[in-house]
N, C-alpha and C positions, 0 to 999 in steps of 0.2 A: 241210829235210824240215818241212814243220805238222805239230803234235800231234796225235796224233787223238781224234777230239773224244770227249769225255764221255760214256760210256752216260746213259742219258734217266734225270731227276731221281726223276718216280716209281717206280722198277726202283732207283735207288739207296737211296730210300727205304724202300719195300718191301725190300732187306737189310739193310740198316741195323736197323730191325725185329725180321728176324726173324734176326741178328746180336746182340742185345743179348739177347732173351727167353731164347738156347741156351747166352749167354754167363751170363747169372741161372742162369737153373735150375743148365747142371751146375757154377755156381760154390757154387748153393748148398749141392746136394748134400753135392761134398768137404767141405764145409767141417761142413757136421752130422749126414750118415749116414758118418763116420771112424769106424771103429769101433776101442775100444781097444785091442784085439788086428792092430793091423794086420798085416799080413802078407805077402810076395812074391810075387806067382802064378804070375811067368816069367821066362826073360831072353830080351834079343835081341841084343846085336849082344857081348857078354861075358856074363861071370859077375854081372857089377858094375852093367850098364847093367839093372835091374829093371822089371817091371810090376807091379801089385801090382790088387788086387779092383776097385777104385773107378777106377781111369785107364777099366780095360773097362766099369765102369757106367757114367761121364760121358760115352766114343762113345756109349754105348749109348743113354743122352737125349737127346744132339747130332745125332745119326741119325736118331731116331726123331720128332722135332719138325722138323729138313728136308725129310725125307719128308712130314711129315705135310702141311707149309708150302705145299713146292715141288719136291713128286713128280719135275717134267721137270729138275731140276738134276743135277748132276754132281757127287760125292762122295771125297775124298780123305782119307783119316784116320789120327792115329800106330799106333792100334793093328789095322789089320789092314780097318778097313770103306774097298771105293773101290765105285765103278759111274759107270756112263756115263751122259749126262744129252745130251739133244734143246734144250735155252735156252739153251745158249750161256753159262750160268753152269755156274762151278765153286765150289764147296765148298771147303776146305783146314783143315784142324781137327787140331788137339793139344788134347786133351780134357784133358789136364795135361801140364805144362808144367811138370819142374821135380819131376820125380816119387821123385829122392833125399830132394828137401829135403821133400815131404810126407812119408816115410815117418818122418824123424827128425826132425820135429813143428818144423822152421823154415819162416820165413812167406812168401820166396819163390818162390812158386809160383802156376801160375795158366791161369786159359780162357783158349785162342788158337783164333779163331774170323773165319776170311776166307770171305772171298768176290769172286772170278774172272766179269770177264767178256771176253769173249771171248780171254782168258790173259791178263787184265791186270786186276790187284789194286784191286779199284772197295773196300771195304771191310775193313776192321780190326779185331772186335773184340778187348782183351785185359781178361779181368779178375783178380785179384787179391784174391783174401778173406782172405782172412788181412794183407793187409796193406790192406785197406779202402779200394781205388784199382779203377776201371772206367775205363780210356783205352778215345777211341773215332776214330775215321777215318774220314771219306768221300774217295774220288779229288778232287782240286779244291776241299776242303770248311774244308781244316786240321783239326789234331787236338785232341782234347778230353779233361784228369781232369777223372769228375765232373762233366761238364756245358761245365767252364768250359776256354776256349781255355788250350791253349796250348802253349811254342816252345822252342826247343834255345838254348841258353846262347850265348851271342859265344867269340868262339875265344879259349882266351889261347895265353899262346907256347909252340913244344912243348914245350918244360922241362915248363910249369905243366899239363899234359894230364893229369887223370883217364880213365885208358883203366879197360873194361874187356873181361873176355875166362872163357871158357870151356874146356871140357877133355873132348875125347871117350871114350870109354868101352873100349876096343879099347888092349893097352897103349901097343903099339908105337908106337903114330899120338900116341897121350900123353905119353909120353919126350920127342918129335920135337918137341910145344909148349911141352914145360918149357924144351929148349934156344933157342926164337923167345923166352919169357915174357924168357930169360934175358940177351938182348942188348937187347930191348926195354925194361927196365925203368930201366936205369940211366938212361934220356935222360927222364924221366918224371914229372913228380909222384910218381907209386902208380897201381898196380894193380887191379885189384877181380874178381873171382871169387862172383857171384853164383846159376850155379848153374841160371838158367831165362832161355835166350837170349829170349824174346818177356818177358820184364820185365826184362832191360839195355838192348833193344831202347826199349821205352816211357823207363826213364832216361835215355837220349840223351833223347829228345821232352821230357822234364818236365824237363830242364841238369840233373840232376843226374851222369852223365857228357860230359863231352870226347870221347869216340869209344868205341866197342866195337867190339871182332873177332874168328871166331871159326873154325873150319875144321870142317866136316863138318856144318854144320848141311843140317838137309832139310825141302821143300818149307815142313813145317807147319809146323818150329820157326820162322822166317822170318817166312813170312807176313804176320797181321798187324804183328809189329812193325814189318817193313820201310817200310808205305805212314804206318802210326803216326808214324813219324821222320821217315821224307820232308818227310808235310804238320804237319809242327812245324816243316820247315827244315833238317831233315840233309842229308850226300848218301848216299847209297846203292850202293854196287856190292861187290865181288868184285876178283877178278884185273883187271892194268891188260892195261885192254881191255874188259874182262865184267860181267857184272852180278852182284849173289849168287847165290853157286851151294852145290850140293855141297865143293866145293874151298874156300872163301871169302866169306865172309862180310864186309862191311866198315861200321861207320855211322858218322858222325860229321860232325861241325860243319861249317862250312867255315875255313878255313885247318888246320883239325885233318886234316882227312879228308887231305889232298891228304902232306903228309909221313906218315902212320901208313900209307895205301897204299906209296907208298914208301920204306919200310922193313921191308912185310908184304914186299915185291917182293922186294926184297935177301936178304929172307935166305930168299927161298923159304918163304912160312910151308903150305905147302896142299900141300910134300910131301916124301916121306920122306926 
């Protein structure tokens, strides 16, 4: 079956312009407006899955910008903003990915903005202000870091692969994830846990990780980062025969993706 046609170039250019503007403005707000006494404004899936006032302020900024520039588009954001649209475009936004890192003053956090056209990710931007890095990708045009083309690294042997992962905030799921990690870790070079899925996916794209997997990612966690990694040459999927979803997301260079997905399937990494 032939691949679906790419969206119109003018539409892609407009979506990229909006996504870059939204990510930069929200990132600047988060970087420059962080209160010294920043505290927790609420919790989500568990008492340790936190929301700060800055998560909410960032989403408000992004939603208002997109509404002004493209009022007919649909929108889905992590902090509860959701609306239908009539244009065939849907924005999928994490206004602050890596909230716990941000709360503690760690640098691995980002604004993640993706635009889907007819259900297919077409534009992705991940801005990590504390790292001074802006990643973006457009479907069919490759991936870039600060305007420079990037690509995933060549595959090492499985035993020399550096793998990234993340953990859920629900205790029972986290215990199961630790069991999977315990089985996987002796087989590879090492495992990294950065704390922000969008940034981890971009690190695969930039050749800083050979692969990455995580259970429990929402659409806003993975939408932009998966497109950036794919456009950099990584393979993207989930459970065997499935795309990335809430049960499992896998992103890795060809040659590492296959054994990583195989091992995760054998370990039933998506199951309790």
